[in-house]
N, C-alpha and C positions, 0 to 999 in steps of 0.2 A: 357045560358052557351055559352061561346065563345071558340072555339078551335084555339089556336095559335101555331105556330111553327117557328123556325128559324134554319138556317144552320150555323154550326160552323165547320170550317176546323180543322182537327186534325194534329198534328205534330208527327207521329210515327217514332220510330227508325227502324233500319233494321229488328230486330227480330219481332217487332210489325207489320211492313208492310208484312212480310212473313206470320204471323198469319192471317192477313186480307185476303191475297190471298188464303191461305189454307181454311179458313172458307167459302169464296165465292165458291171455288171449291167443297167443301163438300156439300154446299147447292145445287149447280147445279147437283152434282152426285146423291144426295138423290132424288131430284125432278125427274130427268130422270129415276132413278131406279123405282120410284113409278109410273110414266107414263107407263113404259114398263110393269110392273106387272099389272097395271089397264087394259091395252089392252089385256094381256094374260088371265086374269080372265074373262073379258067380252067375249072373243072368246070362252072360255070354258063354257059359259052359266051362269056364276055367276054375281051377282050385287056387284061389289067392291065399297068401299068408303075409304076416307082418313084415318079414324080411324082404320079400319081393316088392311090396308097396313102399317100404322105406327106401329101397334102392331107386325105384322110379321117382319118388318125391325128391330125393337128393339130387337127381340128375336135372330136375326142372326148377328147383327152388330159387336159384340165383336169377333166372330170367323172369319167371312168372310171379314169384313171391319174394321180392328182395327184402321186405320187412322182416322176414324170418332170420336174416343174417344179423340183425341187431341184438339178438338174444343168444345165450349160450346154446351150444349144439345139444346139450343134455335135454333140452325141451323137446326137440324132434325125436330123439332116441326114446325117451320115456313115453311119448305119446303113442308111438308104434308098439312099444312093449305093453302098454295098457290095452291097446286095441287087440293085440294078439291074445293077451290074457283073458279079455272079455269074451272073445270067440271060443277059446279053449274051455272056459267055464260053461258057455252055452252048449257046446257039443257034448260035454260030460254030464250035464244035468239031465234029469229024467223029464222034468216039465220044460217044454220048449217055449215058455213065456219069458225067459230071461234073455231074449235076443238083445244084443247091444243097441243102445239108443244114442242119438245125437246129443251132444252136450250143449246146454244152454248157458248164455252169459249170466254171470252172477249167482249161479247155483254151484256151490262147492268148488269155486275157482281155485286151482292150485297148479304148481309146476314142481318138477323134481330136478335136483342137482346130484350127480353121483358123489359118493364119498371121496373119491380120489380127486375131484375137481374143486373142492373148497378147502379152505384152511381156517383155523381159529387161533387167535393169539389174544389172551386176556379176555377183554370184553368186546372183541371185534371179530367179525366173520368176513372172509373174503370170498366173493363169488366172481367167476370169470365174466368178463365184459362189463362188470359193474364196479368192482373195487371193494373197499372196506365198508362194512355196515356195523353200526354200534348195536350191542346187545344190552339188555337190561341187567344181566348178571353173567358171571363166568360159568364155565362148565363145572358141575358138581363132582363128576368123576371122569376118568380118562378112558379112552378107547376110540373105536371108529364110529 
């Protein structure tokens, strides 16, 4: 099995560009919230993990952070996956200098959408809660 990928530039309009910035900000916010909670739980003597933090966040996000509901749920899911992966890498590494850090605005801003959540038709990409976005070119090969 061979894994291939290629990068295709998108042509978002102003509304879509704003959505992308909002999704990046939400992913950064959720990651930083999770890192802060992880540190507080650890100091309290508990053993936190990404799944328990995600469950806690999902129970309070509608009341305390309603802006999170404006973007796809993949943003929250991937933020906690990234946090869990960062701590797993930290615990596995021999040098303990790789402790996860808080993310800063404007430094490698990104967000993730699961393969099952988006679709592609011709030169268009569909993202949940956003709609169709134009791409500069079509896919060069098929697959997931």
